[in-house]
N, C-alpha and C positions, 0 to 999 in steps of 0.2 A: 437467598440466591435469586438473581434476576433472570427471568426466562428470556430466550432469544426473542427479539422484536418480531412483530408480524407485519411490519411495514411492507406494503405491496403497491406503493403508489409513486407518483412522480418519477417516471422512468427516465426523465431527463433527455428524451429524444426530441431534438429540434428538427422538424421536417421541412421547414421553409428553405427553398433553394432559389435565391434570386438568379434569374437566367443570366444576366450580364456578368455577375460576379462569378458564377459557375463556369462560364465560358472562359473568362479571364484566367481562372485558376487552372483550367485544363491547358490553356496555352502556355502558362508558366511551367506546368509539369512537363509538357512536351519539350519546352526549351531546355529544362534541366536534363531531361533524358538524352537530348541531343548532345548536350555538353559532356555528359558522362560517356556517351558513345565515343566521342572524340578522344577521350582519355583511356579508352579501353575498359571502362568500368560499367558499361551498360548492363542492366539486369537482363536475364534471359527472358524470352517471350513468355508472358504470363498474363492471361486475360481474366484471371480471377479478380473479384472485388478486393479492395485494399482497406483494411481497418488499422488505423493508427491508434496506439495505446501509450499513454504517458509513462506509467510506472511498470517495472518488471513484475510486480506482484499481480497487478491487473492484467498485464500481458499474458502471464501464464494462465490465468482464469479464462480469458477470451480465447486463447489457443485451445484450451481443453474443450470449449463449447463448440467452436466452429470447425476444428480439425483442419483438413486440407481444403475446405470449401472456400477459404479466403486467405489472402496473404496478410498475416498479422505482423505489423511493424511495431516493435516495442522500442520506444525512444530511450528509455533509461537503461544503461548498461548494468551488468551484474556488479554488485558491491558498490554501487554509487549512492549518493545522498539525494533523495528526491527533492530536497529543498533547494539544491544548488546546481544540479546538472544542466548542461546546455546542449543544444542541438545545432547541426550545421545549417547553412543557408539552403542547401539542397534538400535536406529533410523538411525544413519549414515550408519550402515551395511545394514539395510533393504532398505534404499534409493538407495543403489548401485545395488539393484535388482528390482527396480521399473519399471513400464511400461512407465512412463513419469514423469519428474520433471519440475515443473513450478516455476519460480522465477521472482522477480521484475526487477533486474538488476540495472545498473548505480551506483553500490557501496552501495546500501541500506542495503543489508544483510551482514554487515561487519564481524560479528562473525560466519557467516555460509558459507562464500564463499569457504573455503577449502573443505567442504563437498559437495557442489554443483559441484565443479570442479572434485572431486573424482568420483562422480556418472557419470559425462560425460565421464571421462577416462575409466570407467567400461563399457561403451557402452550404457548407459541409454539415450534415446531421451530427449532433453531439450528444453523447451519453455521459452524464456526470454521476458517478457511482454514489456519491454522498446524498444525492437527491432521492435515493431509494431506501435510505435507512433512517432509523430514529437516532438523531444526532445528540451527542453529549457535549457539554461544555467542559473546558479545563476548570478544575476546582481550585488551583493554587498557582503561584508563580506569576510572572509578568503577563501571562496569557489568560489568567483567570477570568472566566465569564465569556470567553470567545470559543467558537466551535472547535472541537478536537477532530482532526482528520484521520486519526489512526484506527478506524473502525475494523480493520481486517483482523485485529487481535481477538475479536469475537467471531467465531465461525457462524454463529446464528445470524449475524448481520451480513455475513458474506452470502448466506443463503438468500437473503433479501435482495442483494445485489444481483445474484445469478438469476433470480426470478424476474427481475426487471430487465436484465440484459437480453433475455431470450426474445421478447417481442421487438426490442431494438435491433437485434441482429437479424430477425426475420424480415425486417423492412429493407435489408440490404439486397440489392439485385444480385442474383446468382447464388444466394444461400438457400438450400433446400430446407423448408420448414420441418418436414418430418424427420430428417437426419439431425437437424439442430435440436429438436425436442428430445430425441432419443439420447443424444450426448448430454443434454442439460439434465435430464432425469438421472442419468448415471452419476454425473458430477454432484448433483444435489445430494444424492445418497452418500457419496464420499464425504461431503461436508457434514452431514448429519452424523456419520460414523465418527468423524474427527471430534465433533462436539461431545459425543458420548464418551470417547476416550479421555478427553481433557477433564470432563466432569469426574470421572472415576479417579484419575491420577491426582487431581487437586483435592478431592474429598479426603485423601489420606493425610493431608497436611494439618497439623493441630491449629486450632483457632488462633492461639497466641503467636504463631509463626506465619500467619497469612498476611505478610507485609512485604511490599516490593520497594526496594531502593534501587534506582537506576541512574544512568547518566543523562537521561532525556525523558521528557513526559510522553511516553508511548503507550502505556498499558492501562489507560483509563477505561477502555471498553472491556478488556480482559478482566479488570478488577470488578467492573460492574456486573459482568456475566457470571463470574465464578467466585464472588464474595471475597475479594482481597482488599487490603488497604494500600494505597499508593502513598508511601511515607514521604518520599522526596525525590528530587532529581538534581544532579549536579548542574545541568544546563537548565536555567530557570524557566524559559518560555516554551512555546510550542514549536520553535524552529531550532535546528542545530546550528544556525548562523549566529545565535545569541552566545554571549560569553558570561560565565559565572563570575560573581564577585566574591571577595573574601568573606562577606557575610553569608552568601549562599553556601559556601563550603562549611562555614562554622555551623549554620543551621542544620546542615545535613549530618555533620558529625554528631550534633546533639540528638538528631533523630535516630541515628544508628545506636548510640549509647542508650537512649531511652527505651527503644523497642527490643534491643538485644538481638536483632536479626543476624543470622550466621553468614548470610551471603548478600553481596551487592552485585547487581547485574549490569553489565556494560554492553551496549548494542554494538553490533559488528560494523555498522556503516559509519561510526564515529570513532576516533582514537580514544582509547580507554586510559590514557595517562592520568586524567583527572580523577578517575575512579580509583586507580592504583594509589594516587596520592592520598585520597580520602581514606583508603584502607590502612595506609601506613600511619596516618595521623590519629585515627580513632584509637582509643586506649582499650580496644577489645580485639579479639581475633575475628577477622572478617575475610571470607573468601571472595574473590572476584571471578565471576563466571560470565562468559560471553554469550549473548543471545543474538539471534537474527531477527531484526525488528522491522526495518524500513526497506530492505533490499534483499533479493535473492542472491545466491552465489552463482558462479559459473557451473556448468553441468558436472564438473568433477569436484565441486565443493560439497559442504555438508547440508546446504539448503537450496537445491537446484529448482525446487518448485514450492508452491504455497503450502500444500499439504505436508510435505516433508519439513519445511521450515517450522510450521506450527507444532508438529510432533517432536522435533528436536528441542524446541523451546520448552514445551510442556515437560519433557523428561528432565531437562536441566533445572527448571524451576522447582519441580517436585523433589528432585534429589537435593537441590541446594537448600530447601527450606524444611525438609523432613528431619526429624530427630536422629 
């Protein structure tokens, strides 16, 4: 079993703020605010610092750390696909005047990268979560050998992200360092408790059943942390924008039949029709169980926050693979 990484470096905080670019970004933000006011959509007066976050998983974590000390703007909506979601021109303009931009990195936010780059070019400090962790590469498929961005499936690596986020958020004007440290300490303890719960739950799965078959390569970090084999994935590469070929499906059917796994897992942010087709084609009984992997749900869903998402997935994996 691989222990959680101890990476505590490369916080990813870019502190340079070119004056001209910063002023231009502020002017753009004022212009957007004025336009919104004319349409009756102006935000209420709020002089708190503004932190933009790309994905809703990281948005939840940032919100847990800063509380009401900052306005946390999460760009990715619930149940969205991080590889393909888009933002409005107004959001992009406002992000260029933010106090901090937090992103995942490693190519996850494919449709958003140009706007993240534009914010950095405008002088906005940037925190890239992947810079704080020990990165793994994909081991198979079209993306083999390239960095895997799905580090949050290992709560130990999320501890590394939180530890690096704290000093980045401390640099934001208007954030009280003592309050931030207290909240960070509490949340770190929650992550460590989650890691212990996952360790206990997965330990009950027999070695011959510790194999994950999914419709997307998402669980490399979970497999590394908790000693699973990732047998295959219907979507061959690191992005849900890829399309599986007939040979991909055939290889996966072979993998299911060879390993005898009782359950195939389908992620909630992608349609599971392909996994259902796989289950019907394989000459064995295979259950198809939905997991929450790349996106949180709305508040009334089963995975409204990161900790709940991981606990739900842990229970479903443990149940699906246990005798």
